[in-house]
LUMDRENLO-971704 format. One record per residue (C-alpha): residue number from 1; residue in three letters; x, y, z. Coordinates in steps of 0.5 Angstrom, whole numbers, plus 500, padded with zeros to 3 digits. Layout:
BEGIN
R     k     r     x     y     z
R   NUM   Ala     X     Y     Z
...
END
This chain:
BEGIN
R     k     r     x     y     z
R     1   Met   576   660   763
R     2   Pro   583   660   761
R     3   Asp   582   666   757
R     4   Thr   580   670   763
R     5   Leu   587   669   766
R     6   Pro   592   675   766
R     7   Pro   597   674   761
R     8   Cys   603   670   762
R     9   Ser   610   668   760
R    10   Val   613   661   760
R    11   Leu   620   659   762
R    12   Ile   622   652   760
R    13   Leu   629   650   764
R    14   Ala   634   647   760
R    15   Gly   640   649   763
R    16   Gly   642   643   767
R    17   Arg   648   638   766
R    18   Gly   644   632   764
R    19   Gln   648   628   769
R    20   Arg   643   622   769
R    21   Met   643   622   761
R    22   Gly   651   621   761
R    23   Gly   652   629   760
R    24   Arg   647   630   754
R    25   Asp   643   636   754
R    26   Lys   636   633   756
R    27   Gly   632   638   752
R    28   Leu   635   636   746
R    29   Leu   634   628   746
R    30   Asp   629   625   742
R    31   Trp   623   622   744
R    32   Arg   617   620   739
R    33   Gly   621   623   733
R    34   Glu   622   630   736
R    35   Pro   627   633   742
R    36   Leu   623   633   749
R    37   Val   623   641   749
R    38   Ala   619   641   742
R    39   His   613   637   746
R    40   Val   613   642   752
R    41   Gln   614   648   747
R    42   Arg   608   645   743
R    43   Thr   604   645   749
R    44   Val   605   652   752
R    45   Arg   606   656   745
R    46   Pro   599   658   745
R    47   Leu   599   660   752
R    48   Ser   604   666   751
R    49   Asp   607   671   747
R    50   Asp   613   671   751
R    51   Leu   616   664   751
R    52   Leu   623   663   754
R    53   Ile   628   658   755
R    54   Ser   634   658   760
R    55   Cys   639   654   757
R    56   Asn   647   654   758
R    57   Arg   649   650   752
R    58   Asn   646   649   745
R    59   Gln   643   656   744
R    60   Ala   642   655   737
R    61   Ser   638   648   737
R    62   Tyr   634   651   743
R    63   Ala   633   658   739
R    64   Gly   627   655   734
R    65   Tyr   623   653   740
R    66   Ala   623   660   744
R    67   Asp   622   667   743
R    68   Arg   628   669   747
R    69   Leu   634   665   751
R    70   Val   637   666   758
R    71   Ala   643   663   761
R    72   Asp   645   663   768
R    73   Ala   649   668   771
R    74   Asp   654   663   774
R    75   Ala   658   658   770
R    76   Asp   658   651   771
R    77   Phe   651   649   771
R    78   Pro   649   652   778
R    79   Gly   642   649   778
R    80   Pro   635   650   777
R    81   Leu   634   656   782
R    82   Ala   640   660   777
R    83   Gly   635   659   771
R    84   Val   629   661   774
R    85   Ile   633   668   777
R    86   Ala   635   669   770
R    87   Gly   628   668   767
R    88   Leu   624   672   772
R    89   Ala   629   678   770
R    90   Ala   628   677   763
R    91   Val   620   676   763
R    92   Arg   615   681   760
R    93   His   609   679   764
R    94   Asp   607   679   771
R    95   Trp   606   671   772
R    96   Val   610   666   769
R    97   Val   609   658   768
R    98   Leu   615   654   770
R    99   Leu   616   648   767
R   100   Ala   622   643   766
R   101   Cys   624   641   758
R   102   Asp   624   634   760
R   103   Ser   616   633   762
R   104   Pro   613   632   755
R   105   Leu   607   629   758
R   106   Val   605   636   761
R   107   Asp   598   638   758
R   108   Gln   595   645   758
R   109   Ala   589   643   763
R   110   Leu   595   642   769
R   111   Ile   598   649   767
R   112   Asp   591   652   767
R   113   Asp   589   649   774
R   114   Leu   596   652   776
R   115   Arg   595   659   773
R   116   Arg   588   659   776
R   117   Leu   590   657   783
R   118   Ala   596   662   783
R   119   Val   592   668   780
R   120   Ala   586   667   785
R   121   Asn   591   666   791
R   122   Asp   596   672   789
R   123   Cys   602   667   790
R   124   Ala   606   662   787
R   125   Ala   602   655   785
R   126   Met   606   649   785
R   127   Val   604   642   784
R   128   Arg   604   637   790
R   129   Gln   605   630   789
R   130   Gly   604   624   794
R   131   Gly   606   630   799
R   132   Phe   612   632   796
R   133   Trp   613   639   792
R   134   Gln   614   639   785
R   135   Pro   617   646   783
R   136   Met   618   644   776
R   137   Phe   611   645   775
R   138   Ser   609   652   778
R   139   Val   606   658   776
R   140   Leu   610   664   779
R   141   Pro   609   671   780
R   142   Arg   615   675   777
R   143   Arg   615   679   784
R   144   Val   618   673   787
R   145   Leu   625   675   784
R   146   Pro   628   679   789
R   147   Val   626   673   794
R   148   Leu   630   668   790
R   149   Glu   636   673   789
R   150   Gln   636   674   796
R   151   Ala   636   666   797
R   152   Trp   641   665   792
R   153   Ala   646   671   796
R   154   Thr   645   667   802
R   155   Gly   648   661   799
R   156   Glu   641   657   798
R   157   Arg   641   653   791
R   158   Ser   635   649   792
R   159   Leu   629   652   788
R   160   Gln   624   649   792
R   161   Lys   627   652   799
R   162   Ala   628   658   796
R   163   Leu   620   659   793
R   164   Leu   618   656   800
R   165   Arg   620   662   803
R   166   Glu   614   666   800
R   167   Thr   607   663   800
R   168   Val   606   657   796
R   169   Val   599   654   794
R   170   Gly   599   647   792
R   171   Leu   596   643   787
R   172   Asp   595   636   789
R   173   Cys   596   631   783
R   174   Ala   595   623   784
R   175   Glu   602   620   785
R   176   Gly   601   616   778
R   177   Asp   599   622   774
R   178   Arg   603   621   768
R   179   Arg   603   629   766
R   180   Leu   608   630   771
R   181   Ser   613   625   768
R   182   Asn   620   627   768
R   183   Phe   624   624   762
R   184   Asn   631   624   766
R   185   Ser   634   617   765
R   186   Pro   635   613   758
R   187   Glu   630   608   760
R   188   Leu   624   613   760
R   189   Leu   626   615   753
R   190   Arg   625   608   751
R   191   Gly   618   608   753
END
């Protein structure tokens, strides 16, 4: 059962430019009467006493959904790897659930499966869907921080490539698994 798992921190990434949304902050866009981040936060809140949101703007709006906020060390929205580095440097627990702010259908069962897989294998666990890694649905050991910092220092900007420098176990999910939907276009928000 999940309560036998070690404590975890939760890191929600909400630091992007929102280019596909016309520059609007995706996590704060309304879906079914609430910001996208509210749906994700409601799912993960029972899992942790350490919920962080990585955001580079609208901190006042995000503050109510997190215990703490972090921001990228580099300006100009450098991407999810920067947000993960900032988050891992600030978390309190050894295991970190990593999710995007625009995945409101994620559920606790998926997160619990990832946590169990990560802890059992003592390494990062990431969703694999249709043969493709989905780094925005991961559980990471905090100890990968130096590996990610090293990747960043050598010019790597892909979160997936940086994470795959270490052992990662995959949680295979069906291609049509709606829990993995990223609401990253205006059309998806209408659904």
